[in-house]
N, CA, C and O atoms as a GROMACS GRO file, in nm:
protein
  596
    1MET      N    1   9.623  17.365   9.631
    1MET     CA    2   9.697  17.245   9.596
    1MET      C    3   9.628  17.119   9.650
    1MET      O    4   9.628  17.014   9.584
    2ARG      N    5   9.570  17.130   9.769
    2ARG     CA    6   9.507  17.012   9.829
    2ARG      C    7   9.394  16.956   9.742
    2ARG      O    8   9.385  16.834   9.728
    3PRO      N    9   9.306  17.040   9.683
    3PRO     CA   10   9.201  16.983   9.598
    3PRO      C   11   9.257  16.904   9.479
    3PRO      O   12   9.201  16.802   9.440
    4ILE      N   13   9.366  16.950   9.422
    4ILE     CA   14   9.429  16.878   9.311
    4ILE      C   15   9.484  16.744   9.359
    4ILE      O   16   9.465  16.642   9.294
    5LEU      N   17   9.551  16.746   9.473
    5LEU     CA   18   9.604  16.621   9.528
    5LEU      C   19   9.492  16.522   9.559
    5LEU      O   20   9.503  16.403   9.530
    6LEU      N   21   9.385  16.572   9.618
    6LEU     CA   22   9.273  16.485   9.652
    6LEU      C   23   9.207  16.428   9.526
    6LEU      O   24   9.170  16.311   9.522
    7PHE      N   25   9.193  16.514   9.422
    7PHE     CA   26   9.138  16.465   9.296
    7PHE      C   27   9.224  16.354   9.237
    7PHE      O   28   9.173  16.249   9.200
    8LEU      N   29   9.354  16.377   9.229
    8LEU     CA   30   9.445  16.275   9.174
    8LEU      C   31   9.437  16.147   9.256
    8LEU      O   32   9.436  16.037   9.201
    9HIS      N   33   9.432  16.162   9.387
    9HIS     CA   34   9.426  16.047   9.477
    9HIS      C   35   9.298  15.965   9.452
    9HIS      O   36   9.304  15.843   9.433
   10LEU      N   37   9.185  16.032   9.453
   10LEU     CA   38   9.057  15.962   9.438
   10LEU      C   39   9.037  15.908   9.296
   10LEU      O   40   8.991  15.795   9.280
   11ALA      N   41   9.072  15.987   9.195
   11ALA     CA   42   9.056  15.940   9.056
   11ALA      C   43   9.143  15.818   9.031
   11ALA      O   44   9.100  15.723   8.965
   12SER      N   45   9.264  15.818   9.084
   12SER     CA   46   9.353  15.704   9.066
   12SER      C   47   9.300  15.581   9.139
   12SER      O   48   9.309  15.469   9.088
   13ALA      N   49   9.246  15.601   9.258
   13ALA     CA   50   9.188  15.488   9.332
   13ALA      C   51   9.067  15.431   9.258
   13ALA      O   52   9.048  15.310   9.256
   14ILE      N   53   8.987  15.518   9.198
   14ILE     CA   54   8.871  15.471   9.122
   14ILE      C   55   8.916  15.387   9.003
   14ILE      O   56   8.859  15.281   8.977
   15VAL      N   57   9.017  15.433   8.931
   15VAL     CA   58   9.069  15.357   8.816
   15VAL      C   59   9.115  15.219   8.862
   15VAL      O   60   9.078  15.118   8.802
   16TRP      N   61   9.196  15.215   8.967
   16TRP     CA   62   9.256  15.090   9.013
   16TRP      C   63   9.151  14.994   9.071
   16TRP      O   64   9.137  14.881   9.025
   17VAL      N   65   9.078  15.042   9.170
   17VAL     CA   66   8.983  14.954   9.239
   17VAL      C   67   8.864  14.922   9.148
   17VAL      O   68   8.815  14.809   9.147
   18GLY      N   69   8.817  15.020   9.074
   18GLY     CA   70   8.708  14.993   8.980
   18GLY      C   71   8.748  14.891   8.875
   18GLY      O   72   8.668  14.805   8.838
   19GLY      N   73   8.870  14.901   8.826
   19GLY     CA   74   8.918  14.804   8.728
   19GLY      C   75   8.928  14.664   8.787
   19GLY      O   76   8.893  14.566   8.721
   20MET      N   77   8.976  14.655   8.910
   20MET     CA   78   8.983  14.523   8.975
   20MET      C   79   8.844  14.466   8.994
   20MET      O   80   8.821  14.347   8.970
   21PHE      N   81   8.750  14.550   9.038
   21PHE     CA   82   8.614  14.503   9.060
   21PHE      C   83   8.553  14.451   8.930
   21PHE      O   84   8.496  14.343   8.927
   22PHE      N   85   8.567  14.530   8.822
   22PHE     CA   86   8.514  14.489   8.692
   22PHE      C   87   8.577  14.357   8.647
   22PHE      O   88   8.506  14.265   8.604
   23ALA      N   89   8.708  14.348   8.656
   23ALA     CA   90   8.777  14.227   8.611
   23ALA      C   91   8.733  14.105   8.692
   23ALA      O   92   8.708  13.998   8.636
   24TYR      N   93   8.724  14.122   8.822
   24TYR     CA   94   8.695  14.008   8.911
   24TYR      C   95   8.549  13.964   8.902
   24TYR      O   96   8.521  13.844   8.891
   25PHE      N   97   8.458  14.059   8.907
   25PHE     CA   98   8.317  14.023   8.918
   25PHE      C   99   8.240  14.021   8.786
   25PHE      O  100   8.131  13.965   8.780
   26CYS      N  101   8.294  14.082   8.680
   26CYS     CA  102   8.222  14.087   8.552
   26CYS      C  103   8.296  14.012   8.442
   26CYS      O  104   8.241  13.919   8.383
   27LEU      N  105   8.420  14.051   8.413
   27LEU     CA  106   8.493  13.991   8.303
   27LEU      C  107   8.529  13.845   8.330
   27LEU      O  108   8.511  13.760   8.243
   28ARG      N  109   8.579  13.816   8.449
   28ARG     CA  110   8.624  13.680   8.481
   28ARG      C  111   8.512  13.577   8.465
   28ARG      O  112   8.531  13.477   8.396
   29PRO      N  113   8.395  13.598   8.526
   29PRO     CA  114   8.290  13.497   8.509
   29PRO      C  115   8.243  13.483   8.364
   29PRO      O  116   8.215  13.372   8.318
   30ALA      N  117   8.234  13.595   8.293
   30ALA     CA  118   8.189  13.588   8.153
   30ALA      C  119   8.292  13.514   8.068
   30ALA      O  120   8.255  13.430   7.986
   31ALA      N  121   8.418  13.545   8.086
   31ALA     CA  122   8.523  13.478   8.008
   31ALA      C  123   8.527  13.329   8.040
   31ALA      O  124   8.544  13.247   7.949
   32ALA      N  125   8.512  13.293   8.166
   32ALA     CA  126   8.514  13.151   8.205
   32ALA      C  127   8.394  13.076   8.146
   32ALA      O  128   8.405  12.959   8.110
   33ARG      N  129   8.282  13.144   8.138
   33ARG     CA  130   8.161  13.080   8.087
   33ARG      C  131   8.164  13.064   7.935
   33ARG      O  132   8.113  12.966   7.881
   34LEU      N  133   8.223  13.161   7.865
   34LEU     CA  134   8.212  13.164   7.719
   34LEU      C  135   8.335  13.116   7.643
   34LEU      O  136   8.324  13.078   7.526
   35LEU      N  137   8.451  13.116   7.707
   35LEU     CA  138   8.575  13.089   7.633
   35LEU      C  139   8.651  12.970   7.690
   35LEU      O  140   8.654  12.949   7.811
   36GLU      N  141   8.711  12.895   7.602
   36GLU     CA  142   8.801  12.786   7.641
   36GLU      C  143   8.938  12.845   7.673
   36GLU      O  144   8.968  12.956   7.630
   37PRO      N  145   9.022  12.772   7.747
   37PRO     CA  146   9.153  12.826   7.786
   37PRO      C  147   9.236  12.885   7.671
   37PRO      O  148   9.298  12.989   7.691
   38PRO      N  149   9.241  12.823   7.552
   38PRO     CA  150   9.324  12.884   7.446
   38PRO      C  151   9.276  13.022   7.402
   38PRO      O  152   9.354  13.099   7.344
   39GLN      N  153   9.150  13.056   7.427
   39GLN     CA  154   9.100  13.190   7.397
   39GLN      C  155   9.098  13.278   7.522
   39GLN      O  156   9.130  13.397   7.516
   40ARG      N  157   9.060  13.219   7.634
   40ARG     CA  158   9.041  13.295   7.758
   40ARG      C  159   9.173  13.349   7.813
   40ARG      O  160   9.181  13.465   7.852
   41LEU      N  161   9.276  13.266   7.818
   41LEU     CA  162   9.401  13.308   7.881
   41LEU      C  163   9.472  13.418   7.802
   41LEU      O  164   9.521  13.512   7.864
   42PRO      N  165   9.481  13.410   7.668
   42PRO     CA  166   9.538  13.524   7.595
   42PRO      C  167   9.452  13.650   7.607
   42PRO      O  168   9.505  13.761   7.601
   43LEU      N  169   9.321  13.634   7.624
   43LEU     CA  170   9.236  13.751   7.648
   43LEU      C  171   9.283  13.825   7.772
   43LEU      O  172   9.292  13.948   7.772
   44TRP      N  173   9.313  13.751   7.879
   44TRP     CA  174   9.359  13.814   8.003
   44TRP      C  175   9.490  13.888   7.982
   44TRP      O  176   9.509  13.997   8.036
   45VAL      N  177   9.581  13.831   7.904
   45VAL     CA  178   9.706  13.901   7.874
   45VAL      C  179   9.675  14.032   7.800
   45VAL      O  180   9.732  14.136   7.832
   46ALA      N  181   9.584  14.025   7.702
   46ALA     CA  182   9.548  14.144   7.626
   46ALA      C  183   9.479  14.249   7.713
   46ALA      O  184   9.495  14.369   7.690
   47VAL      N  185   9.404  14.206   7.813
   47VAL     CA  186   9.338  14.299   7.906
   47VAL      C  187   9.439  14.357   8.004
   47VAL      O  188   9.439  14.477   8.031
   48PHE      N  189   9.525  14.270   8.058
   48PHE     CA  190   9.622  14.315   8.158
   48PHE      C  191   9.724  14.413   8.101
   48PHE      O  192   9.768  14.503   8.172
   49ASP      N  193   9.763  14.398   7.975
   49ASP     CA  194   9.864  14.488   7.918
   49ASP      C  195   9.829  14.635   7.940
   49ASP      O  196   9.907  14.706   8.003
   50PRO      N  197   9.716  14.683   7.890
   50PRO     CA  198   9.685  14.824   7.914
   50PRO      C  199   9.644  14.853   8.058
   50PRO      O  200   9.677  14.958   8.113
   51PHE      N  201   9.570  14.760   8.120
   51PHE     CA  202   9.523  14.785   8.256
   51PHE      C  203   9.640  14.804   8.352
   51PHE      O  204   9.638  14.895   8.434
   52PHE      N  205   9.741  14.720   8.342
   52PHE     CA  206   9.855  14.732   8.433
   52PHE      C  207   9.933  14.861   8.410
   52PHE      O  208   9.992  14.915   8.504
   53ARG      N  209   9.935  14.912   8.287
   53ARG     CA  210  10.000  15.042   8.264
   53ARG      C  211   9.923  15.153   8.336
   53ARG      O  212   9.982  15.238   8.402
   54PHE      N  213   9.790  15.150   8.323
   54PHE     CA  214   9.708  15.249   8.395
   54PHE      C  215   9.726  15.235   8.546
   54PHE      O  216   9.739  15.336   8.616
   55VAL      N  217   9.726  15.113   8.595
   55VAL     CA  218   9.738  15.090   8.739
   55VAL      C  219   9.874  15.135   8.789
   55VAL      O  220   9.884  15.192   8.898
   56ALA      N  221   9.979  15.110   8.714
   56ALA     CA  222  10.113  15.153   8.757
   56ALA      C  223  10.115  15.304   8.778
   56ALA      O  224  10.169  15.353   8.878
   57VAL      N  225  10.057  15.378   8.685
   57VAL     CA  226  10.049  15.524   8.700
   57VAL      C  227   9.961  15.559   8.820
   57VAL      O  228   9.995  15.647   8.899
   58ALA      N  229   9.848  15.490   8.832
   58ALA     CA  230   9.755  15.518   8.943
   58ALA      C  231   9.821  15.493   9.078
   58ALA      O  232   9.804  15.573   9.170
   59VAL      N  233   9.896  15.385   9.091
   59VAL     CA  234   9.962  15.353   9.218
   59VAL      C  235  10.060  15.464   9.255
   59VAL      O  236  10.065  15.508   9.370
   60VAL      N  237  10.138  15.508   9.158
   60VAL     CA  238  10.234  15.616   9.185
   60VAL      C  239  10.159  15.741   9.228
   60VAL      O  240  10.198  15.806   9.325
   61LEU      N  241  10.053  15.777   9.156
   61LEU     CA  242   9.977  15.897   9.190
   61LEU      C  243   9.912  15.886   9.328
   61LEU      O  244   9.909  15.983   9.403
   62ILE      N  245   9.860  15.769   9.360
   62ILE     CA  246   9.798  15.750   9.492
   62ILE      C  247   9.901  15.768   9.603
   62ILE      O  248   9.877  15.839   9.700
   63LEU      N  249  10.016  15.704   9.587
   63LEU     CA  250  10.118  15.712   9.692
   63LEU      C  251  10.176  15.853   9.704
   63LEU      O  252  10.192  15.904   9.814
   64VAL      N  253  10.206  15.916   9.591
   64VAL     CA  254  10.264  16.050   9.594
   64VAL      C  255  10.163  16.150   9.650
   64VAL      O  256  10.198  16.232   9.736
   65SER      N  257  10.039  16.145   9.603
   65SER     CA  258   9.939  16.240   9.653
   65SER      C  259   9.907  16.214   9.800
   65SER      O  260   9.888  16.308   9.877
   66GLY      N  261   9.902  16.088   9.839
   66GLY     CA  262   9.875  16.056   9.980
   66GLY      C  263   9.985  16.106  10.072
   66GLY      O  264   9.957  16.164  10.176
   67VAL      N  265  10.109  16.083  10.032
   67VAL     CA  266  10.222  16.132  10.114
   67VAL      C  267  10.222  16.284  10.117
   67VAL      O  268  10.247  16.344  10.221
   68ALA      N  269  10.194  16.348  10.003
   68ALA     CA  270  10.192  16.494   9.999
   68ALA      C  271  10.085  16.549  10.094
   68ALA      O  272  10.110  16.647  10.164
   69MET      N  273   9.967  16.488  10.095
   69MET     CA  274   9.862  16.535  10.186
   69MET      C  275   9.898  16.509  10.332
   69MET      O  276   9.868  16.589  10.420
   70LEU      N  277   9.964  16.395  10.358
   70LEU     CA  278  10.011  16.368  10.494
   70LEU      C  279  10.114  16.471  10.538
   70LEU      O  280  10.110  16.518  10.651
   71LEU      N  281  10.204  16.506  10.448
   71LEU     CA  282  10.307  16.604  10.482
   71LEU      C  283  10.247  16.742  10.504
   71LEU      O  284  10.292  16.816  10.592
   72GLN      N  285  10.145  16.777  10.426
   72GLN     CA  286  10.079  16.907  10.446
   72GLN      C  287  10.016  16.916  10.585
   72GLN      O  288  10.021  17.020  10.650
   73THR      N  289   9.958  16.806  10.628
   73THR     CA  290   9.891  16.804  10.759
   73THR      C  291   9.991  16.780  10.871
   73THR      O  292   9.976  16.831  10.982
   74GLY      N  293  10.092  16.700  10.840
   74GLY     CA  294  10.188  16.656  10.940
   74GLY      C  295  10.150  16.517  10.988
   74GLY      O  296  10.035  16.492  11.023
   75PHE      N  297  10.247  16.428  10.989
   75PHE     CA  298  10.219  16.289  11.028
   75PHE      C  299  10.159  16.282  11.168
   75PHE      O  300  10.066  16.205  11.191
   76ALA      N  301  10.211  16.360  11.260
   76ALA     CA  302  10.162  16.355  11.398
   76ALA      C  303  10.020  16.409  11.411
   76ALA      O  304   9.944  16.363  11.496
   77ALA      N  305   9.984  16.506  11.327
   77ALA     CA  306   9.851  16.567  11.335
   77ALA      C  307   9.747  16.493  11.253
   77ALA      O  308   9.627  16.517  11.268
   78ALA      N  309   9.790  16.404  11.167
   78ALA     CA  310   9.696  16.332  11.079
   78ALA      C  311   9.613  16.234  11.160
   78ALA      O  312   9.662  16.173  11.255
   79PRO      N  313   9.487  16.218  11.122
   79PRO     CA  314   9.403  16.119  11.190
   79PRO      C  315   9.461  15.978  11.177
   79PRO      O  316   9.532  15.948  11.080
   80VAL      N  317   9.431  15.894  11.272
   80VAL     CA  318   9.479  15.755  11.270
   80VAL      C  319   9.437  15.686  11.140
   80VAL      O  320   9.514  15.608  11.084
   81GLY      N  321   9.317  15.716  11.093
   81GLY     CA  322   9.269  15.655  10.970
   81GLY      C  323   9.358  15.682  10.851
   81GLY      O  324   9.370  15.598  10.761
   82TRP      N  325   9.422  15.798  10.848
   82TRP     CA  326   9.514  15.830  10.738
   82TRP      C  327   9.635  15.737  10.743
   82TRP      O  328   9.684  15.691  10.640
   83HIS      N  329   9.683  15.712  10.863
   83HIS     CA  330   9.798  15.622  10.877
   83HIS      C  331   9.758  15.479  10.836
   83HIS      O  332   9.837  15.407  10.774
   84VAL      N  333   9.636  15.441  10.871
   84VAL     CA  334   9.586  15.309  10.830
   84VAL      C  335   9.576  15.304  10.678
   84VAL      O  336   9.618  15.205  10.616
   85MET      N  337   9.522  15.410  10.616
   85MET     CA  338   9.514  15.414  10.470
   85MET      C  339   9.652  15.402  10.406
   85MET      O  340   9.669  15.330  10.308
   86PHE      N  341   9.748  15.471  10.463
   86PHE     CA  342   9.884  15.468  10.409
   86PHE      C  343   9.941  15.327  10.416
   86PHE      O  344   9.999  15.278  10.318
   87ALA      N  345   9.925  15.261  10.530
   87ALA     CA  346   9.976  15.124  10.544
   87ALA      C  347   9.905  15.028  10.449
   87ALA      O  348   9.970  14.945  10.385
   88LEU      N  349   9.774  15.040  10.439
   88LEU     CA  350   9.699  14.953  10.348
   88LEU      C  351   9.736  14.982  10.203
   88LEU      O  352   9.746  14.890  10.122
   89GLY      N  353   9.755  15.109  10.170
   89GLY     CA  354   9.796  15.145  10.035
   89GLY      C  355   9.932  15.086   9.998
   89GLY      O  356   9.952  15.040   9.886
   90LEU      N  357  10.024  15.088  10.093
   90LEU     CA  358  10.155  15.026  10.068
   90LEU      C  359  10.141  14.876  10.048
   90LEU      O  360  10.206  14.818   9.961
   91ALA      N  361  10.056  14.812  10.128
   91ALA     CA  362  10.033  14.668  10.112
   91ALA      C  363   9.972  14.638   9.976
   91ALA      O  364  10.014  14.545   9.907
   92MET      N  365   9.873  14.716   9.936
   92MET     CA  366   9.810  14.696   9.805
   92MET      C  367   9.910  14.718   9.692
   92MET      O  368   9.912  14.643   9.595
   93ALA      N  369   9.993  14.820   9.706
   93ALA     CA  370  10.095  14.845   9.604
   93ALA      C  371  10.192  14.728   9.596
   93ALA      O  372  10.233  14.689   9.486
   94GLY      N  373  10.229  14.673   9.711
   94GLY     CA  374  10.318  14.557   9.712
   94GLY      C  375  10.256  14.437   9.641
   94GLY      O  376  10.324  14.367   9.566
   95VAL      N  377  10.127  14.414   9.664
   95VAL     CA  378  10.057  14.305   9.595
   95VAL      C  379  10.058  14.330   9.444
   95VAL      O  380  10.084  14.239   9.366
   96PHE      N  381  10.030  14.454   9.405
   96PHE     CA  382  10.029  14.486   9.262
   96PHE      C  383  10.167  14.466   9.199
   96PHE      O  384  10.177  14.407   9.091
   97VAL      N  385  10.270  14.512   9.265
   97VAL     CA  386  10.406  14.496   9.211
   97VAL      C  387  10.440  14.348   9.197
   97VAL      O  388  10.503  14.308   9.098
   98TYR      N  389  10.400  14.266   9.293
   98TYR     CA  390  10.424  14.122   9.283
   98TYR      C  391  10.351  14.062   9.163
   98TYR      O  392  10.406  13.981   9.090
   99ILE      N  393  10.226  14.103   9.144
   99ILE     CA  394  10.152  14.054   9.027
   99ILE      C  395  10.221  14.100   8.899
   99ILE      O  396  10.244  14.019   8.809
  100LEU      N  397  10.253  14.228   8.892
  100LEU     CA  398  10.311  14.287   8.770
  100LEU      C  399  10.446  14.227   8.735
  100LEU      O  400  10.470  14.192   8.620
  101LEU      N  401  10.534  14.217   8.833
  101LEU     CA  402  10.672  14.174   8.805
  101LEU      C  403  10.696  14.026   8.828
  101LEU      O  404  10.788  13.969   8.770
  102GLY      N  405  10.614  13.963   8.912
  102GLY     CA  406  10.636  13.823   8.944
  102GLY      C  407  10.547  13.728   8.868
  102GLY      O  408  10.594  13.631   8.808
  103LEU      N  409  10.417  13.755   8.868
  103LEU     CA  410  10.322  13.660   8.809
  103LEU      C  411  10.288  13.690   8.663
  103LEU      O  412  10.280  13.598   8.582
  104TYR      N  413  10.269  13.815   8.631
  104TYR     CA  414  10.227  13.849   8.495
  104TYR      C  415  10.326  13.802   8.388
  104TYR      O  416  10.283  13.750   8.285
  105PRO      N  417  10.457  13.818   8.407
  105PRO     CA  418  10.550  13.765   8.305
  105PRO      C  419  10.536  13.614   8.286
  105PRO      O  420  10.552  13.564   8.175
  106LYS      N  421  10.508  13.542   8.394
  106LYS     CA  422  10.486  13.397   8.382
  106LYS      C  423  10.360  13.368   8.301
  106LYS      O  424  10.359  13.278   8.217
  107LEU      N  425  10.254  13.443   8.327
  107LEU     CA  426  10.131  13.424   8.251
  107LEU      C  427  10.156  13.447   8.102
  107LEU      O  428  10.113  13.368   8.018
  108ARG      N  429  10.226  13.554   8.069
  108ARG     CA  430  10.258  13.583   7.928
  108ARG      C  431  10.339  13.470   7.866
  108ARG      O  432  10.310  13.424   7.755
  109ARG      N  433  10.440  13.426   7.939
  109ARG     CA  434  10.528  13.320   7.887
  109ARG      C  435  10.450  13.191   7.864
  109ARG      O  436  10.465  13.127   7.760
  110HIS      N  437  10.368  13.152   7.961
  110HIS     CA  438  10.290  13.029   7.946
  110HIS      C  439  10.190  13.042   7.829
  110HIS      O  440  10.168  12.944   7.757
  111CYS      N  441  10.131  13.158   7.811
  111CYS     CA  442  10.040  13.177   7.698
  111CYS      C  443  10.117  13.172   7.566
  111CYS      O  444  10.070  13.111   7.469
  112ASP      N  445  10.234  13.234   7.561
  112ASP     CA  446  10.316  13.229   7.439
  112ASP      C  447  10.352  13.085   7.404
  112ASP      O  448  10.362  13.050   7.286
  113ASP      N  449  10.373  13.002   7.507
  113ASP     CA  450  10.410  12.861   7.486
  113ASP      C  451  10.288  12.769   7.474
  113ASP      O  452  10.303  12.647   7.462
  114CYS      N  453  10.168  12.825   7.477
  114CYS     CA  454  10.043  12.747   7.474
  114CYS      C  455  10.038  12.644   7.588
  114CYS      O  456   9.981  12.537   7.572
  115ALA      N  457  10.098  12.678   7.700
  115ALA     CA  458  10.098  12.592   7.819
  115ALA      C  459   9.976  12.631   7.903
  115ALA      O  460   9.989  12.696   8.006
  116TRP      N  461   9.858  12.590   7.857
  116TRP     CA  462   9.733  12.636   7.917
  116TRP      C  463   9.715  12.598   8.063
  116TRP      O  464   9.670  12.683   8.141
  117PRO      N  465   9.746  12.475   8.106
  117PRO     CA  466   9.730  12.446   8.249
  117PRO      C  467   9.820  12.534   8.337
  117PRO      O  468   9.777  12.581   8.443
  118ALA      N  469   9.943  12.556   8.295
  118ALA     CA  470  10.035  12.641   8.373
  118ALA      C  471   9.986  12.786   8.372
  118ALA      O  472   9.989  12.853   8.475
  119ALA      N  473   9.940  12.833   8.256
  119ALA     CA  474   9.887  12.970   8.248
  119ALA      C  475   9.764  12.984   8.336
  119ALA      O  476   9.746  13.086   8.404
  120GLY      N  477   9.678  12.882   8.336
  120GLY     CA  478   9.559  12.885   8.420
  120GLY      C  479   9.592  12.891   8.568
  120GLY      O  480   9.525  12.960   8.645
  121ALA      N  481   9.696  12.819   8.608
  121ALA     CA  482   9.738  12.821   8.749
  121ALA      C  483   9.788  12.959   8.789
  121ALA      O  484   9.759  13.007   8.898
  122VAL      N  485   9.864  13.023   8.700
  122VAL     CA  486   9.915  13.158   8.730
  122VAL      C  487   9.798  13.257   8.735
  122VAL      O  488   9.792  13.341   8.825
  123LEU      N  489   9.707  13.247   8.640
  123LEU     CA  490   9.591  13.336   8.640
  123LEU      C  491   9.509  13.318   8.767
  123LEU      O  492   9.458  13.415   8.822
  124ASN      N  493   9.496  13.195   8.814
  124ASN     CA  494   9.424  13.171   8.938
  124ASN      C  495   9.492  13.239   9.056
  124ASN      O  496   9.424  13.293   9.144
  125ARG      N  497   9.623  13.238   9.060
  125ARG     CA  498   9.696  13.306   9.168
  125ARG      C  499   9.676  13.457   9.158
  125ARG      O  500   9.657  13.524   9.260
  126ILE      N  501   9.678  13.510   9.036
  126ILE     CA  502   9.651  13.653   9.018
  126ILE      C  503   9.510  13.684   9.068
  126ILE      O  504   9.489  13.784   9.137
  127ARG      N  505   9.413  13.599   9.034
  127ARG     CA  506   9.275  13.618   9.080
  127ARG      C  507   9.268  13.624   9.232
  127ARG      O  508   9.199  13.709   9.288
  128GLN      N  509   9.339  13.534   9.299
  128GLN     CA  510   9.339  13.532   9.445
  128GLN      C  511   9.397  13.662   9.502
  128GLN      O  512   9.345  13.716   9.600
  129LEU      N  513   9.503  13.710   9.441
  129LEU     CA  514   9.565  13.833   9.490
  129LEU      C  515   9.481  13.956   9.460
  129LEU      O  516   9.480  14.052   9.537
  130VAL      N  517   9.409  13.955   9.349
  130VAL     CA  518   9.315  14.064   9.321
  130VAL      C  519   9.205  14.064   9.428
  130VAL      O  520   9.163  14.170   9.472
  131ALA      N  521   9.159  13.946   9.468
  131ALA     CA  522   9.060  13.939   9.576
  131ALA      C  523   9.116  13.997   9.705
  131ALA      O  524   9.046  14.069   9.776
  132VAL      N  525   9.241  13.967   9.735
  132VAL     CA  526   9.306  14.025   9.854
  132VAL      C  527   9.306  14.177   9.842
  132VAL      O  528   9.273  14.246   9.938
  133ASN      N  529   9.345  14.228   9.726
  133ASN     CA  530   9.351  14.374   9.710
  133ASN      C  531   9.212  14.438   9.716
  133ASN      O  532   9.199  14.551   9.763
  134LEU      N  533   9.110  14.368   9.671
  134LEU     CA  534   8.975  14.423   9.684
  134LEU      C  535   8.932  14.432   9.830
  134LEU      O  536   8.868  14.529   9.870
  135VAL      N  537   8.968  14.333   9.910
  135VAL     CA  538   8.939  14.339  10.054
  135VAL      C  539   9.018  14.452  10.119
  135VAL      O  540   8.964  14.529  10.199
  136LEU      N  541   9.146  14.463  10.084
  136LEU     CA  542   9.227  14.573  10.138
  136LEU      C  543   9.171  14.708  10.096
  136LEU      O  544   9.173  14.803  10.174
  137ALA      N  545   9.120  14.718   9.973
  137ALA     CA  546   9.061  14.843   9.926
  137ALA      C  547   8.936  14.877  10.007
  137ALA      O  548   8.916  14.994  10.042
  138ALA      N  549   8.854  14.778  10.037
  138ALA     CA  550   8.735  14.803  10.119
  138ALA      C  551   8.775  14.851  10.259
  138ALA      O  552   8.712  14.941  10.314
  139CYS      N  553   8.879  14.791  10.314
  139CYS     CA  554   8.930  14.835  10.445
  139CYS      C  555   8.984  14.977  10.437
  139CYS      O  556   8.970  15.054  10.532
  140THR      N  557   9.046  15.011  10.325
  140THR     CA  558   9.100  15.146  10.306
  140THR      C  559   8.986  15.248  10.301
  140THR      O  560   8.997  15.355  10.360
  141VAL      N  561   8.879  15.215  10.231
  141VAL     CA  562   8.763  15.306  10.226
  141VAL      C  563   8.704  15.322  10.366
  141VAL      O  564   8.668  15.433  10.405
  142LEU      N  565   8.695  15.214  10.441
  142LEU     CA  566   8.646  15.222  10.578
  142LEU      C  567   8.735  15.314  10.662
  142LEU      O  568   8.686  15.395  10.740
  143ALA      N  569   8.866  15.300  10.646
  143ALA     CA  570   8.959  15.388  10.718
  143ALA      C  571   8.940  15.533  10.676
  143ALA      O  572   8.947  15.624  10.759
  144ALA      N  573   8.917  15.555  10.547
  144ALA     CA  574   8.900  15.692  10.496
  144ALA      C  575   8.776  15.758  10.555
  144ALA      O  576   8.783  15.872  10.602
  145VAL      N  577   8.665  15.688  10.554
  145VAL     CA  578   8.543  15.750  10.607
  145VAL      C  579   8.547  15.760  10.758
  145VAL      O  580   8.488  15.852  10.816
  146SER      N  581   8.615  15.670  10.823
  146SER     CA  582   8.628  15.676  10.969
  146SER      C  583   8.716  15.793  11.011
  146SER      O  584   8.696  15.851  11.118
  147ALA      N  585   8.813  15.826  10.928
  147ALA     CA  586   8.907  15.933  10.962
  147ALA      C  587   8.842  16.070  10.951
  147ALA      O  588   8.887  16.166  11.014
  148ARG      N  589   8.738  16.081  10.872
  148ARG     CA  590   8.678  16.212  10.846
  148ARG      C  591   8.568  16.246  10.946
  148ARG      O  592   8.537  16.364  10.964
  149TYR      N  593   8.510  16.147  11.012
  149TYR     CA  594   8.393  16.176  11.097
  149TYR      C  595   8.412  16.123  11.237
  149TYR      O  596   8.323  16.139  11.321
   0.00000   0.00000   0.00000
């Protein structure tokens, strides 16, 4: 059972963090360079729609598989790094939920209303929070490798 849990955990993390990395470092600069706000901002809505569905599933799988592996080992017997990963994972999930339920509906609404400056401001806030989650993800990887060796 543990190999399946670990696979689900790692594959889900790759989907989530890899998607954030691609969006932040590849798609964002290209879209900003090539597209004006009336094209760029709806593009982000079109990208976020499927990406956020994948991430929502990934977040659930990461948390469930992580807790299951912690329970198999026992919280008291688990390395400190696992506890750090768990705390960072909860923080990252909280940031994602805030983006999904708090900011993303505003971005959609502003794009539907062609309110480009307002949509741009919301997208900028999402960008900042994605940067936070990328830093938290790097810290999580550091905790993971530190816990094993």
